[in-house]
LODO-465632 format. One record per atom (N, C-alpha, C): x negated, y negated, z; residue in one letter. Coordinates in steps of 0.1 Angstrom, whole numbers, padded with zeros to 4 digits, always signed. Atoms other than C-alpha are relative to their C-alpha. Example, Ala and Ser with C-alpha at 12.3 -4.5 7.8 and 13.67 -1.06 7.14 Angstrom:
-0009+0012+0000A -0123+0045+0078A -0009-0012+0000A +0009+0011+0000S -0137+0011+0071S +0008-0011+0008S 
END
This chain:
+0014+0004+0007M +1221+0707+0922M -0012-0001+0012M +0013+0002-0009F +1187+0713+0941F -0009-0011-0001F +0011+0010+0003M +1164+0683+0944M -0014+0006+0007M +0014-0002-0003C +1125+0688+0948C -0004-0011+0003C +0008+0014-0006A +1111+0662+0973A -0014+0005+0000A +0015+0000-0003R +1073+0658+0972R -0002-0007+0010R +0009+0007-0013R +1051+0650+0997R -0008-0012-0002R +0009+0012+0002Y +1037+0614+1000Y -0008-0004+0010Y +0005+0001-0010T +1009+0605+1018T -0003-0015+0002T +0001+0010-0001L +0998+0571+1032L -0009-0004-0011L +0011+0005+0012A +0969+0571+1008A +0009+0000-0015A -0007+0001+0013A +0995+0574+0978A +0005-0015+0000A -0001+0013+0004F +1001+0537+0986F -0010-0009+0002F +0013+0006-0003L +0966+0527+0989L -0009+0001-0011L +0010-0003+0010V +0946+0521+0958V -0014-0011+0003V +0014+0009-0001G +0909+0507+0964G -0010+0006-0007G +0010-0003+0005A +0877+0515+0959A -0002+0013-0002A +0001-0014+0003S +0882+0551+0964S +0004+0006-0014S -0006-0005+0014G +0901+0555+0930G +0009+0007+0004G -0010-0010-0006L +0927+0572+0948L +0015-0004-0010L -0011+0002+0009P +0960+0576+0925P +0013-0008+0009P -0011+0008-0006A +0990+0553+0931A +0009+0010+0007A -0008-0010-0009F +1010+0584+0944F -0005+0013-0001F +0005-0014-0002A +0996+0615+0957A +0009+0010+0000A -0006-0012+0003E +1011+0648+0946E -0002+0013+0009E +0004-0012-0005Q +1012+0681+0961Q +0003+0009-0011Q -0005-0009+0011I +1010+0710+0935I -0004+0014+0009I +0001-0012-0003T +1011+0749+0942T -0004+0008-0008T +0008-0009+0009V +0985+0771+0928V +0002+0016+0003V -0002-0015-0003F +0990+0809+0925F -0014+0006-0003F +0010-0005+0003A +0958+0825+0925A -0007+0015+0006A +0004-0016-0003A +0940+0860+0924A -0007+0002+0015A +0004-0001-0014A +0929+0871+0958A -0013-0001+0001A +0015+0000+0003S +0892+0873+0948S -0002-0015+0003S +0001+0016+0001L +0893+0836+0947L +0001-0007+0014L -0003+0005-0012G +0901+0833+0984G -0016-0006+0007G +0013+0003-0007G +0873+0810+1003G -0007-0010-0010G +0005+0008+0010A +0857+0793+0970A +0013-0010-0002A -0011+0009+0005L +0891+0780+0960L +0005-0007+0010L -0004+0005-0010D +0899+0769+0994D -0009-0016+0001D +0008+0011+0001E +0868+0746+0991E +0003-0009-0011E -0006+0009+0014V +0877+0734+0955V +0012-0008+0002V -0008+0007-0003A +0909+0724+0969A -0002-0011+0010A +0003+0009-0011E +0896+0706+0998E -0007-0014-0008E +0005+0013+0007E +0873+0686+0974E +0008-0008-0010E -0010+0009+0013F +0899+0679+0947F +0010-0009+0011F -0007+0012-0008K +0921+0660+0977K -0008-0010+0002K +0010+0009-0004A +0891+0643+0988A +0000-0010-0012A +0001+0010+0013D +0886+0629+0951D +0014-0005-0005D -0013+0004+0009T +0921+0626+0940T +0013-0006+0010T -0011+0001-0007G +0944+0625+0971G +0012+0008-0003G -0011-0010+0003H +0965+0652+0957H -0001+0012+0009H +0002-0014-0009E +0974+0682+0981E +0001+0011-0009E +0001-0013+0007V +0970+0717+0969V +0002+0011+0013V -0006-0010-0007A +0990+0746+0984A -0003+0012-0006A +0007-0013+0007L +0971+0778+0978L +0009+0015+0003L -0007-0013-0004S +0990+0812+0975S -0006+0013-0005S +0008-0011+0004F +0968+0843+0971F +0007+0012+0001F -0007-0015+0001A +0979+0878+0959A -0006+0005-0012A +0006-0006+0013G +0969+0904+0931G +0006-0007-0011G -0006+0008+0012S +0973+0888+0897S +0012+0005-0003S -0016-0007+0005S +1002+0913+0886S +0010-0004+0007S -0010+0006-0009I +1022+0902+0916I +0003-0011-0004I -0004+0016+0003L +1018+0865+0909L +0002-0002-0013L -0006+0000+0015A +1024+0869+0871A +0013+0003+0002A -0014-0003-0003R +1057+0886+0881R +0008-0009+0008R -0008+0011-0008Q +1066+0861+0907Q +0006-0012-0009Q -0001+0010+0009I +1059+0834+0881I +0011+0003-0010I -0011-0004+0012A +1081+0852+0855A +0015+0003+0008A -0012+0000-0005L +1110+0853+0881L +0003-0013+0005L -0003+0013-0003G +1108+0817+0886G -0007-0006+0014G +0006+0006-0010A +1084+0811+0916A -0004-0012-0001A +0002+0012+0002P +1077+0777+0920P -0016-0003-0001P +0014-0002+0001A +1040+0777+0909A -0001-0013-0011A +0006+0013+0010D +1022+0744+0892D -0010+0009-0009D +0012-0006+0007V +0990+0765+0883V +0000+0015+0001V +0004-0015-0001F +0981+0803+0878F -0017+0003-0002F +0011-0005+0002L +0947+0816+0882L -0001+0016+0001L +0001-0014+0001S +0941+0851+0871S -0012+0007+0000S +0013-0005+0000A +0915+0876+0875A -0002+0008-0012A +0005-0006+0011N +0919+0891+0842N +0009-0010-0012N -0008+0005+0010A +0932+0879+0807A +0017+0007-0001A -0012-0007+0002D +0960+0906+0805D +0014-0008+0008D -0013+0004-0008W +0983+0892+0833W +0003-0017-0005W -0004+0010+0008M +0980+0856+0818M +0005+0002-0013M -0005-0004+0015D +0989+0870+0784D +0013+0003+0005D -0012-0005-0003V +1020+0883+0802V +0010-0013+0003V -0009+0016-0004V +1031+0845+0816V +0000-0006-0014V -0002+0006+0013E +1021+0832+0783E +0008+0004-0012E -0010-0007+0009D +1041+0857+0762D +0014-0006+0003D -0012+0006+0000A +1069+0845+0780A +0003-0014+0000A -0002+0014+0003G +1067+0812+0772G +0001-0010+0011G -0002+0009-0012L +1058+0798+0805L -0012-0009+0008L +0011+0008-0005L +1026+0782+0804L +0002-0015-0009L +0001+0011+0009T +1019+0746+0790T -0010-0001-0010T +0008-0002+0012D +1004+0747+0756D -0013-0009+0003D +0014+0009-0002G +0968+0735+0756G -0009+0000+0016G +0004+0001-0011T +0961+0738+0792T -0008+0015+0006T +0004-0012-0003R +0948+0776+0792R -0016+0002-0001R +0018-0002+0000R +0909+0781+0799R -0003+0011+0010R +0007-0009-0008D +0885+0806+0813D -0009-0010+0007D +0009+0006-0008F +0867+0792+0843F -0010+0005+0010F +0006-0008-0009A +0848+0817+0860A -0003+0016-0005A +0001-0015-0001G +0833+0852+0858G -0005+0005+0011G +0002-0003-0013N +0824+0877+0884N -0007+0015-0004N +0005-0011+0000E +0805+0909+0889E +0005+0013+0008E -0007-0010-0008L +0818+0945+0899L -0010+0010+0006L +0011-0007-0009V +0799+0963+0929V +0006+0013+0004V -0004-0009-0012L +0800+0995+0951L -0005-0001+0010L +0005+0006-0013I +0801+0989+0985I +0004+0012+0010I -0002-0011-0012A +0797+1011+1018A +0000-0009+0011A +0000+0007-0014P +0802+0999+1056P -0015-0003+0000P +0011+0004-0002A +0772+0979+1064A -0009+0011+0007A +0009-0009-0009K +0758+1004+1091K +0000+0016-0005K +0000-0014+0007Q +0767+1035+1070Q -0010+0005-0007Q +0013-0004+0008A +0739+1057+1057A +0006+0006-0012A -0006-0006+0013T +0746+1058+1020T -0011-0003-0010T +0010+0003+0008P +0723+1060+0991P +0002-0015-0007P +0001+0010+0005T +0712+1027+0978T +0000-0004-0016T -0003+0002+0015N +0716+1032+0940N +0012+0007-0003N -0014-0004+0010L +0745+1039+0916L -0002+0014+0000L -0002-0014+0005P +0756+1076+0921P +0005+0002-0014P -0004-0004+0013E +0756+1084+0885E +0006+0010-0005E -0003-0015+0007T +0761+1120+0883T +0012+0005+0010T -0012-0006-0011P +0791+1141+0899P -0006+0002+0015P +0005-0007-0012K +0768+1158+0924K -0004-0012+0007K +0006+0011-0008S +0752+1125+0936S +0016-0008+0004S -0009+0007-0004F +0784+1107+0937F +0010+0004+0013F -0006-0006-0009T +0804+1134+0957T -0008+0001+0011T +0009+0000-0014A +0773+1134+0981A +0002-0013+0007A -0001+0015-0004A +0778+1095+0985A +0016+0001+0006A -0013+0000-0006L +0815+1100+0991L +0001+0007+0014L +0002-0008-0011N +0810+1129+1017N +0016+0003+0007N -0010+0001-0006G +0844+1135+1018G +0011-0009+0003G -0006+0015-0004G +0856+1101+1027G +0008-0005-0011G -0007+0002+0007R +0880+1080+1011R -0008-0013-0011R +0003+0009+0009L +0871+1055+0979L +0010-0012-0001L -0008+0012+0001S +0890+1019+0983S -0002-0007-0012S -0003+0010+0011M +0901+1001+0952M +0014-0006+0000M -0012+0008+0004A +0927+0978+0944A +0007+0009-0011A -0007-0008+0009L +0956+0992+0923L -0006+0002-0014L +0007-0001+0011V +0939+1008+0895V +0008-0002-0015V -0006+0005+0012D +0967+1003+0868D +0009-0011-0001D -0008+0011-0001A +0979+0970+0879A -0009-0012+0005A +0007+0013-0003I +0952+0948+0896I -0014+0000-0008I +0013-0003+0012P +0922+0938+0873P -0010+0003+0008P +0010-0009-0006A +0899+0948+0901A -0001+0015-0002A +0000-0012+0003G +0910+0982+0902G +0000+0005-0014G -0001-0004+0016Q +0914+0983+0862Q -0016-0001-0003Q +0012+0001+0004Y +0878+0971+0859Y -0008+0013+0008Y +0006-0010-0006G +0868+0997+0885G +0002+0013-0005G -0006-0013+0006K +0886+1027+0868K -0008-0001-0013K +0006+0001+0014A +0870+1017+0834A -0016+0005+0004A +0017-0004-0001A +0835+1018+0851A -0001+0014+0005A +0000-0015-0004L +0840+1053+0868L +0006+0008-0013L -0001-0008+0010M +0854+1066+0837M -0012-0002-0011M +0010+0003+0006H +0826+1051+0818H -0012+0011+0006H +0009-0009-0004W +0800+1072+0840W +0005+0015+0001W -0007-0015-0002G +0826+1105+0839G -0001+0003+0013G -0005-0003-0016L +0834+1102+0877L +0011-0001+0001L -0016+0002-0003W +0870+1093+0874W +0007+0012+0006W -0008-0009-0005D +0881+1127+0877D -0004+0005+0016D +0004-0003-0014I +0862+1133+0908I +0004-0011+0011I -0005+0011-0007A +0869+1100+0923A +0014-0002+0004A -0015+0005-0003K +0906+1100+0919K +0007+0008+0010K -0006-0006-0011P +0915+1125+0946P -0002-0005+0013P +0004+0010-0014H +0896+1101+0972H +0007-0016-0002H -0006+0014+0003I +0911+1070+0959I +0013-0002+0012I -0011+0006-0009V +0933+1048+0984V +0001-0013-0008V -0006+0014+0008E +0950+1019+0965E +0005-0009+0010E -0003+0010-0009T +0955+0987+0981T +0007-0012-0012T -0008+0010+0008D +0977+0955+0966D -0011-0008-0006D +0006+0007+0005N +0947+0934+0960N -0015+0002+0005N +0013-0004-0003V +0908+0934+0962V -0002-0003+0014V +0003+0002-0013R +0906+0919+0994R +0003+0009+0010R -0004-0011-0011A +0926+0945+1011A -0009+0012-0001A +0009-0013+0002A +0903+0972+0996A -0015-0003+0007A +0011+0004-0005L +0873+0952+1009L -0001+0003+0013L -0003-0001-0015A +0888+0952+1045A +0000+0016+0004A +0000-0016-0003L +0892+0991+1043L -0017+0003+0004L +0014-0006-0002V +0855+0995+1038V -0006-0006+0011V +0006+0008-0012A +0846+0968+1065A +0007+0003+0012A -0005-0010-0012L +0866+0988+1091L -0004+0012+0000L +0003-0014-0001G +0851+1018+1081G +0012+0010-0001G -0014-0009+0005E +0885+1033+1068E -0003+0007-0011E +0005-0007+0016A +0869+1040+1034A -0017+0002+0000A +0019-0003+0000R +0831+1055+1028R -0004-0009-0010R +0001+0009+0008L +0833+1035+0996L +0007-0008-0004L -0014+0012+0010G +0849+1005+0975G -0004-0005-0011G +0007+0007+0011V +0845+0989+0944V +0009-0014-0001V -0008+0013-0001V +0854+0954+0945V -0009-0012-0009V +0010+0007+0006Y +0839+0921+0932Y -0012-0002+0008Y +0011+0004-0008A +0802+0909+0941A +0004-0010+0013A -0002+0012-0009T +0820+0876+0954T +0005+0007+0013T -0008-0005-0013D +0841+0897+0977D -0009+0006+0012D +0010-0011-0006A +0811+0919+0988A -0009-0012+0009A +0008+0013-0004R +0792+0883+0997R +0005-0004+0012R -0010+0008-0009A +0821+0870+1019A -0001+0009+0011A -0002-0008-0011E +0820+0902+1041E -0014+0003+0007E +0009-0005-0006P +0793+0908+1064P -0003+0014+0005P +0001-0016-0007K +0803+0943+1076K +0000+0011-0010K +0000-0010+0010V +0800+0958+1041V -0015-0006-0007V +0012+0004+0006R +0767+0959+1021R +0003+0007-0016R -0004-0001+0013I +0765+0963+0985I -0009+0016-0004I +0007-0011+0004V +0752+0999+0971V -0003-0001-0014V +0004+0003+0014E +0748+0989+0934E +0012-0008-0005E -0008+0008+0010H +0761+0968+0909H +0003+0009-0014H -0002-0005+0013F +0781+0984+0879F -0006-0011-0010F +0005+0008+0014P +0764+0973+0846P +0010-0007-0008P -0010+0006+0005A +0784+0948+0826A +0004+0011-0008A -0005-0010+0012G +0788+0975+0798G +0009+0010+0002G -0006-0009-0007T +0804+0997+0820T +0016+0000+0003T -0014+0005-0002H +0839+0977+0822H -0001-0013-0012H -0002+0015+0008P +0855+0947+0801P -0007-0010+0008P +0003+0011-0010P +0840+0915+0810P +0007-0006+0010P -0010+0006-0011I +0854+0900+0841I +0003-0015-0003I +0000+0015+0001T +0869+0867+0833T +0012-0005+0008T -0008+0005-0008Y +0890+0847+0852Y +0009-0015-0009Y -0004+0011+0007P +0915+0823+0830P +0008-0009+0012P -0010+0010-0007A +0935+0793+0843A +0011-0008-0008A -0007+0005+0007A +0965+0775+0829A +0013-0007+0012A -0010+0008-0008A +0993+0749+0842A +0012+0008-0005A -0010-0003+0005I +1028+0762+0842I +0010-0010-0003I -0007+0012+0006A +1053+0744+0823A +0011-0006+0008A -0010+0008-0003S +1079+0739+0845S -0004-0005+0015S +0008+0007-0011G +1055+0724+0874G -0004-0014-0004G +0002+0016+0001D +1040+0690+0879D -0013+0003-0011D +0010-0002+0009V +1019+0692+0845V -0011-0009+0003V +0008+0012+0000V +1001+0661+0850V -0010+0001+0012V +0010-0002-0006T +0985+0669+0882T -0006+0015+0001T +0006-0013+0001A +0982+0706+0877A -0012-0002-0013A +0009+0004+0012T +0961+0695+0844T -0014-0006+0006T +0008+0008-0005A +0941+0671+0867A -0010+0013+0009A +0008-0010-0006F +0932+0702+0890F -0005+0009-0007F +0010-0013+0008L +0920+0727+0861L -0011-0008-0005L +0014+0007+0002D +0899+0697+0852D -0011+0001+0009D +0009+0002-0012Y +0884+0694+0883Y -0007+0014+0003Y +0006-0014-0002L +0880+0733+0885L -0012+0001-0010L +0011-0003+0013A +0862+0733+0850A -0010-0009+0001A +0010+0013-0003S +0841+0700+0861S -0013+0007+0006S +0015-0003-0005N +0804+0703+0872N +0004+0004+0015N -0003-0002-0012A +0816+0697+0907A +0009+0011+0006A -0009-0010-0002G +0843+0724+0906G -0009+0017-0001G +0007-0012+0001Q +0817+0750+0891Q -0011+0001+0011Q +0009-0001-0011I +0791+0741+0916I +0003+0010+0013I -0008-0006-0012I +0816+0751+0945I -0001+0017-0004I -0007-0013+0003L +0826+0784+0927L -0016+0007+0000L +0014-0008+0001Q +0789+0794+0919Q -0010+0002+0012Q +0005-0001-0013R +0779+0786+0954R +0006+0013+0007R -0007-0009-0006H +0802+0812+0963H -0001+0017-0008H +0004-0009+0007G +0786+0838+0939G +0009+0003-0012G -0006-0002+0015F +0811+0835+0907F -0009-0005-0008F +0012+0006+0010L +0793+0831+0874L +0009-0008-0008L -0006+0009+0012P +0801+0808+0844P +0009+0011-0008P -0008-0008+0011A +0829+0819+0821A -0006+0006-0009A +0008-0006+0016P +0818+0846+0795P +0004-0007-0009P -0003+0007+0014E +0815+0831+0762E +0007+0010-0008E -0007-0011+0009V +0839+0844+0737V -0006+0001-0014V +0009+0001+0010P +0820+0858+0709P +0009-0006-0014P -0007+0004+0011E +0829+0840+0674E +0003+0008-0011E 
END
């Protein structure tokens, strides 16, 4: 039998004016790669307020969902779309009543900051081909990773998919797609606005209008096999005014409203 030992800190035994809990726990949060940076700050502030440690594991949402389904020890799952959260929920692995949407985002076309590229969205086959100029288009996996799926939908909306497809280099997550553009190894890339904002070596060519792809929504939930109490506290913090201020400072949008 395996026993899971949790880490306790000195603060776990000190209860004073700070309001820290009697016992500080550590939870593991599996999070979509695009949340890197913002979520690090959320975790730091959550620890400062509660004493609870947060271990963050970033990857593509599809990879994380599959790891959870295979029994990976996660307490919280933060996905970049509803579909991969649905996979985990349909497997009966979520804690009932904890699932919620906590943020939104925008999709953008980027280029290396020093590269001469048109500054408006190349909406026609001719202009798109000119913008690519024989180079590569960097995208997260278009049939598995949310950013790639959103990007494919947007390109199909503009009638550019067939032209783009031969030029696409696919990556395991959106931050890897961003890195290829930042390094100049791809002439264009499709990423989230928050990714582009975090990387000074790229610039936004244009935003894809919201109607060109499904709404970008980040759902969160506690995993039933984990520390549900501390995980729920983290989810509450993420949805709180303090958590939302951090996310929006990093460029995330409020969660899209669900039509009635």
